[in-house]
C-alpha positions in Angstrom: -5.6 21.7 0.2 -8.1 24.2 -1.1 -8.3 27.4 0.9 -10.7 30.3 0.2 -8.7 32.9 -1.9 -8.6 35.6 0.8 -7.4 33.1 3.4 -4.7 31.8 1.0 -3.7 35.5 0.3 -3.5 36.2 4.0 -1.1 33.2 4.6 1.1 34.1 1.6 1.3 37.7 2.6 2.1 36.7 6.1 5.0 34.5 5.1 6.3 37.4 3.0 5.9 39.7 6.0 4.1 42.2 3.7 2.1 44.3 6.1 0.0 46.1 3.5 -0.8 42.9 1.6 -1.9 41.3 4.9 -4.0 44.3 5.8 -5.7 44.3 2.4 -7.2 40.9 3.3 -9.3 42.5 6.0 -12.6 44.4 5.8 -12.7 48.0 7.2 -14.4 47.0 10.4 -12.6 43.7 10.9 -11.9 42.2 14.4 -8.9 40.2 15.4 -8.5 38.2 18.6 -5.0 37.0 19.5 -3.0 36.5 22.7 -5.9 37.7 24.8 -6.2 41.0 22.9 -9.1 42.1 20.7 -8.3 44.6 17.9 -11.0 46.4 16.0 -10.6 48.2 12.6 -7.8 48.3 10.1 -5.6 50.8 12.0 -5.4 48.6 15.1 -5.0 45.5 13.0 -2.1 47.2 11.0 -0.3 47.8 14.3 -0.8 44.2 15.4 0.5 42.8 12.1 3.7 45.0 12.2 4.3 44.2 15.9 3.8 40.5 15.4 6.2 40.3 12.4 8.9 42.3 14.3 8.4 40.3 17.5 8.1 36.8 16.2 9.5 36.7 12.6 7.0 34.0 11.9 6.4 31.6 9.1 3.1 29.8 8.4 2.5 26.4 7.0 -1.2 25.4 6.7 -1.8 21.8 7.8 -5.6 21.4 7.3 -8.8 23.4 6.6 -12.4 22.8 7.6 -15.6 24.8 7.5 -17.4 24.9 10.8 -20.7 26.8 11.3 -19.9 29.6 8.8 -16.3 29.7 9.8 -13.2 28.6 7.9 -10.7 27.0 10.4 -7.2 26.6 9.2 -4.7 24.6 11.4 -1.4 26.3 10.9 2.1 25.3 11.9 3.7 28.5 13.1 7.5 28.8 13.5 9.4 31.9 14.5 11.4 33.5 17.3 9.2 32.5 20.3 9.5 29.8 23.0 8.3 26.3 22.0 8.5 27.1 18.2 7.0 25.6 16.1 3.5 25.4 17.4 0.2 24.5 15.7 -2.5 27.1 16.0 -6.1 27.2 14.7 -7.0 30.3 12.7 -10.7 30.9 12.8 -11.7 33.1 9.9 -15.1 34.6 9.3 -15.3 35.9 5.7 -17.6 38.3 4.0 -17.5 39.7 0.5 -14.0 38.0 0.0 -12.6 39.8 2.9 -11.7 38.7 6.5 -14.5 40.0 8.8 -12.9 38.4 11.9 -9.9 36.3 12.8 -9.5 34.5 16.1 -6.2 32.7 16.8 -6.0 29.8 19.4 
């Protein structure tokens, strides 16, 4: 499957649990929506990344990708240390200048 480069980099860095490499995929004023929480800016996103790695010890396996109304939606099989693992979640990426401008996970 062909993913945009920054999306592929995000998934690879996430599987490596490399906080700084994940963070480098985001624009300075990026927004993340996950688990009912909205995080704005790289500092908040960095905390979310570190907390998520520690809490869930996740691994991602992309299942499909589609572009929908300017958004890249990647269906990801997520496994880790959480109830009902693994689950499949949709990662909605909005990209700008080869960076993630926003990410919503549902």
